[in-house]
N, C-alpha and C positions, 0 to 999 in steps of 0.2 A: 504494500500499499504507501501509496505517495505520500512525505513531509511536507509537500507543498501546495500550502493552504492561503484561498486568498484573504484579502481584507475583508474586515466585517461590513457585512452590507450588500455585499456583491453576487451572493447566492440569492440573494432574497430578490433579485431584480428580476422582473418577469420581461421578457422580448417587447421591444415596440413593434407592434404591427401597421405598417404605412397602408394607403390605399389600394385597391387593387387595380391593374395596371394594362390587363388584358381579359378576352372571353376566350376559350379555346373555339377554334373552328370559328370567330363571328369577325367577318370585316368592319371596316368602318364605326369602331368602334368608338363613342363618345364617355371619355372619361370625365364624370363627374363625382369623383372619389377622395382626392384630394385639395381640396376648395385654391384651384389653380386659375389663373386670369385667363378667360377666353382670347382673348386679346392679343397674350400674350408679352412679351418685354417691348418698348418703345422701340421705333427704329435708329434713335440717339444712342441706346444702349448696344444695337446689334452693331452700329459702324464702329463704337469704341472698342468692343470686344474685336472687330474685324482688323481695325488700326494697329492693334497691338499682341494680334496673334504671333508677329513676326518675330516678336522680344520675350519668346516662351523661353526661352534659352537665361533671360537674365533672373535674378532674383528680385522678388516682388520688397516694396521698402517693408521698413520693419514698423514703421510708428504710422504708418496710415494718414498718413498727413494730408494729401487731398481731398482722400474722400472725408475728412475729419470737418477739411474745412468747407467742404460742400452741406455737407449735414446741417452744420455750424449757421450756413449762410440762407439755408432754405429755412430751416426750423429756427432761426432765431437763438441760439443757443451756443454755450461758451465751447471751443472746438476739444478744449484739454480736459472737457469733462465726459469728452466722449471716447465711448470705447467701441472697438468693432471685432465680431467673431464670425465663425460660420456658421452663419445662421442666428437666429437669437437664441436658437437652442447652447451654441456654446457659450455665449454671454450667460445664460441662467446658470451653466456648469459651472462659469468662473466663479460665479457671486456664491455658489451654495457650495465649493471647496474652499473657498478662500476663506467660509463665515461660518464655517458650520462644519463639526466632525463629530466622534462618537460621544454618547452623552448628549448630545442637541436634538432639539426639535425643528421639523423645518414644517405647517403649516399650510396646508391646501385644501380645496373644496371639494367636494364628492364628486363634481362633474367638470372639475376642471382638467387642464391639458394632462395627459396621459404620462407625458413625459418626467413630471412633478416628482411621484413617487421614485423613480428611477433617479433621478439625479440624487435624491434625498440618499440614498441606499450607497448612491457610490461614494458620497463624502462621506457615508458611515454613520449619517443622524439616521433620527427616526422619522419616516413620515407620519405626519397627522393629520388624518383626512374627517373634516367636519360638514356637515350635512349645508342642503341648500335650500331653500324656501320657493317650492313652483318653479323651479330651474332658474332661478335668481341668486347670486350670492347672499351670503347672510351674515353682517356683518357682527349681528350681536354670536352669534354662533363662534366664530373666529374669533371674539374677543374673548369667550369666557373658554376658550382652549387656549389661550397664551399663559406659561408658568415661565417662572424660573430660567428653563433648560431652552424655550424657544428664541430660537435668531433668525429664522426669518418668515415672511411670509409672501405666500407664492400667488398674485392673485390675477388671474386670465381674465381680463375686461378690453373688451367687450369674450365673452365666452364661447369656448369649442367644447361639446359641440353645441350647446346651447342655444347659439348665437345672439343670446339676450346681455344685456349691457347694464350693471352697477350704478344706479343717479350717480350724479356728479357729485350731491351732498353727501351720500352716502359715502362714496370713496374719501373723500376729505376726514368724516366721523372715523372712517376707520386710522387713517392716518391718524389720526388724533389721539387716537384711541392706543393704539402700541405701545410697549416701553418703549423710552429712547436705545433699550438694547438689542431691540428688533430692526432687522432692516425689512422696509415695506416693497415688495418688488412688484410692478404694474406692468406685467404682460402685455402690449398692446398690438399685438399680431397684425390683429383686425382695423385699427384706427382710424386708418384711412376710408373704409367703409360708413364709419358711426358719424354722422353728420354732427358736427359741432363739438366732437367730443376731442380732447387734446391728447387724451395717451397718457396723462398722470405729469405730462410736462410741466407744467406749473409747478406742482407736489415735487417734480423733481429737482427743478432749479430752487425752489425755497428752504427742502426740509434735510434736517440731517442724514437722514435715516430715512429717506426715497430713492429704488432705483427706479427708470420707464426702460422698458426694453421695445424695440421694434424690429419689422423684418424686411428684407427687399423679395422676399417668396414667396407674397400674395400679390396687390397689386399693381406692384414693381415687375410680373413677372420675372423673376430671376431664381426663380426655387431651384434650376439646375447649378446654379454657379454660387448657392449658401452662403449668402452675406447679410448681418444683421447688425446690430448697435445697441449698444445702451447708455442711456446719461444719466445722471446723478451726482453727489457731492464729488470732492475732489478727491478726497480723503479713499472714501470707497473706491473710488476708477481706480486709485495710485497703486489698493492693493490689488483688486483684481489683474491690473496691465502686469504685476510682477508675476501672474502665473500664466501668462497668455503666453503659447508659441510668438515666435519674434515672425514666422513667415507663416500663418495660420492662411491668409488671404491670397489666393495669386493673382500674380498682375492682369489678367485679363477678366476677375472677379471684379477686381477693385475700379478698374475704368467701366468698365458696364454700368455698375453700382454708382460709379459719379456722373456719370452719365444721367442712368435713369431717375437719379434723386434730382435734378436739375430740370427735367421735363412737368412741370407741375400742372401744364395745360394736358398733358396725358393721364395725368393722373385724377384732374378735375374728369376728364371725359370717361375713364375707366369706373371710375365712384358714380357718376349719374347714367351711365348703363347698364352698373350691378342694381342701383336703386329701382330703375325703371324693371328690370325683369326679375327681381327680388319679389316686390310686388306684386307683379304679374302671378308668379309661381306662388305665394302664399293664396293667394285667392283661389287659384284653382283646385291649390291642396284640401283648401277647409271646404269648397264647396264639392269636390269629391269624399269628403267624410273623413279625412285624414289631420288629424290636430296640428297645429304648428303654432308658435308664438313667433310675436314682433323677432325680426332679425336683423341686429347692426353688424351683420359681416357680408361675406359673401357668397354664406350659404343656408341653407332652410332646414331644420329641425325637422323631420314627418313624424309623426308619433301616430301609429296603428291602433286599432282597439286590441287587439291581442297578437302574440307572434305571431301566432300561424297567417294573418291578414297580412303582417310583415314579411313575412315569408312569399308572401303570395304575389305581394306589388312588389318586391325585389327580382322574383321571377320574372314578372312580365317586364319589367323594364330593362334585364337581361337579355331575355328574348329579342327585345327590338333593339342590342348592342348597346345600351345605356350600362357604366357602370357607377355606381351610388356607393357609400358606405354605409354597413350594420354597426352600430353605434353599443352592442351589447356590453363592451368590456368598461363604458364609462358609464353604464348605470341604466342603460337603454334597450334591453332586449328587445322592444316594440319599434323602435326609434330607424329611422334611417336618413341619413344624411347627404342632404343633395347640393352639390356646387351649384352656385347659382351660373349658367350659362348665357351666349348670347341670345339675340332673338330667334335666332331658328333653333337653338343647341334648348331652347326653355322649352317651345313650341316642340319640339318631338318628345321630350317630358310630359306633357301636359298630354298630348296624343296616345302615347303608350298609357298611362295611368288609367285615361278615359274608358279606353278600350279593355283596360281590364276590368273597372269599375260596372260596365255595360254588361261584360260578358258574367261578371259574378253573382 
């Protein structure tokens, strides 16, 4: 028997399951399982990537200065308080690894991003799951779970897979309520889809224990390049930077992300398209007898009456070549998460579900 043993918490990690990407023996598959932008990346990002492709033999910058400067310009933040990672996932890993360990606790909510308990276990900390109320984060439940061992609270807002958003006043109440020794991390991966929401930027700008994270994988359409960023107090960012690999982002990824963040009109157009088709999809789902909440993201969580009904609805979509995401692992065995596509794609989803409902 081997004497080699992993660090505490590693064997408690359940492997992350991403959205499906193919259907056997089906052509023209419509992938609506991973919350990707149907418009793809902006042309400026593609051009930037193409221009830098010939420089792939060069090491990228170690400080991400150009990208951080672009983020600072667009979002009106201090570039020295920005940290970039391989997706926002890596930024979340930085904070959990840097500020928690064995004996510590990390709080997340029942329907929060499934990476949260994985990140806690990676750091050797104990993940503490608290309930939500009607698929919305419950601030009182979080505050009641805080102990002297709590080091971090991970808040997905808007949430995944629920699509719901905690009102701004409640986010402030949460920030006011957590003790000074606890870092509140506001994971704003879907911020750009939530009208009038700053993703926790104001709190991260002014509070000594609030960190905000963002990603280029959703509205910017750069999921395949894996770029994210975080913003918060300088001393927290300084600690996180010390454990960041110096060359964690490639030259092409940095260049494409810089171009993407500057293309503000592209983001506005994508958000407008999403809002229109999201409302259309929600209305149709409700008419078909599938419950769903209002969403502040680029997906909708449809809830069938039973697991069997959800199975049948998913089978009907798959038969038409449409991939969606079942979210039993998030506590919704009857749930179907559907990425909001463009007008044609949304129409295809509605048509498939309408045919299924009429035949049942």
